[in-house]
N, C-alpha and C positions, 0 to 999 in steps of 0.2 A: 828420391823425389826432387831434390834440388838439381841434380844433374839433368833429369828429364825436363824440368822447367827451363833451365839454361839452354838445353838443346832446342827446345821448342821456340824459345825467344830468338836464338840465333837463326834458326830455320826461317822464321817469319821475317827477321831483319834482312837476311840475304835475299830472300824471295822478293821482298818489297823493293829493295834497292835495284835488283835485276829488273823487276817489272817496271820500275820508274824509268830506268835507262832505256829499256826496249820500247816502252810506251812513247817516250819522248822521240826516240829515233823514228818510230813508225808514224807518229803524228807529223813530224817535220817532212818525212818522205811523202806522206799523203798530201800535205799542204802544197808541196811543189810538184806533186804527181801530174797535174794537168799540163805541166811544161813539157813532159816527154811521153805522155800517154802510156801505152802498154808497157814500154820498157821499164819505166819507173815503178809501175804497179808490180811488175815481175820482181823487182828489187825489194819492194815492200813485202811481198809474199815470202821472199827468201829470208828476210829479217824476222818476220813473224814465225816462220818455221823454226828458225834458230832459237827464238825465245821459247817456244813450246818444247823443243827438244832439250834445252838447258834445264827447264823445269822438270821434265820427265827424267833426265839424268840425275838431278838432285834428289828427286823422290826415290829413284832406284838405289842411289848411293846410301841413303839412310837405311834401306832395307838389305843392303849388300846383295842386290839383285843384279849380278854381273851381266846376265843376258840382256836385260832391259837397258843397262848402261851402254852396252855395245850398240844396241839398236838406236838409241838416242844420238850417240856420237856419229854413227854411220850416216845419219841424215845430214849432219853438218859437214862431215868429211866429203860426202858425195854431192853436195849442193851445187857444185860447179862454180865457175868464176863469176865475177860481177858482169852484168849485162854489158855487151860491147858499146852500146850507145851511151849508157850511163858512164862507162869508163872514158869514153871519148869526151864527154862533157867535163868530167873531172880533170882529165889531162889538160884540156884547154883552159881550165880555170885555176889550176894550181901551178906552183913553181915546180920545175923538174924534180928537185930533191923531195918535195912533199909528195908528189905523185908516186915517185919510186918507193918512198917509205910506206905509203898507203898500200901499194901492191904487195910489198914485202909482208906487211902485217896480215893482209888477207891470206896470203900463201902460208904464213906461219900458223894462223888459226886452223886452216885445213890440216896442216901437218901435225899440229898438236892433237887435234881430234883423232888422227890416225894412231898416235902414240897412246892416247887414252884407251882406244879400242884394243891395241895390243896388250896393254897391261890388264885391262878388264877381262880379256879372253883368258889370261893366265891366272886371274883371281888375285892379282897383286895390288891390293888396296893402297899401299903406301906410295908406290911409283905412279899409279894412276892419279892419285891426289896431287902429286908434284906436277904432272903434265896438265891436269885440269886447271890447277892454279895458274900455271903459266899461260894457258889458253885464255882464261878469264882476264888476266892482266893485259894480254894483247887486245882483247875485245874492248876493254875499258880504255886503254891507251888510244886505240883507233877512234873511239867515240869522242874522247876528250880532245884529241889532236886534230881530227879531220871532220867531225860532224858539221861544224859551222862552215868550214871551207867547202865541203861537199855540197851543202845546200846552196851556198853562194854560187858555186861553179855551175850547178844545174840551172839555177834561176837565170844566170847570165848567158847561158848557152842553149836557149830554147830553140 
C-alpha cells in the first residue's frame, strides 16, 4: 500500500510539474501569438502536441504498454523542425551561440525520442528510461535557458 501511495504521489507530482511548464510555455506563446500570426500558432500546436504525448507516454510507461510508448514518442520524433519564420525571429533576437544551442537542443530532443522508440520497441525498460530522462532534461534545459529569450526575440521581430 505504501509503495502504491508513493507511486501515485510521484505520478501526480511529475504530471503537475510537466503540466505547469507546458502550460506556461503555451500561455507565453499564445500571448505573443498575434505577433507572427499562423506561424506562431503552429508552434503552439507543436508544443501542445508534445505535452499530450509526454502525458500519454508517462501513462503507458506505468502500464508497461510499449506499443503506446512508441506511438507517443513517434509524434514527438516526427513533429518536424521549428517553423522557419519562428526560427528566423529567434535567430535575429539571440546571440549566435544561444541560437546554436537552441537548435542543438531541439535536434537532441528529436534524437532522444528516436532512441526511446528503439528501446521501447525492444521492450528494454531500463534503457528507454535513460533516454527518456535525458530527453526530459533537454526539454527543461531548453525552457529554462531559452523561453524568455525566445519570447523576447519574437516580440521584437514582429
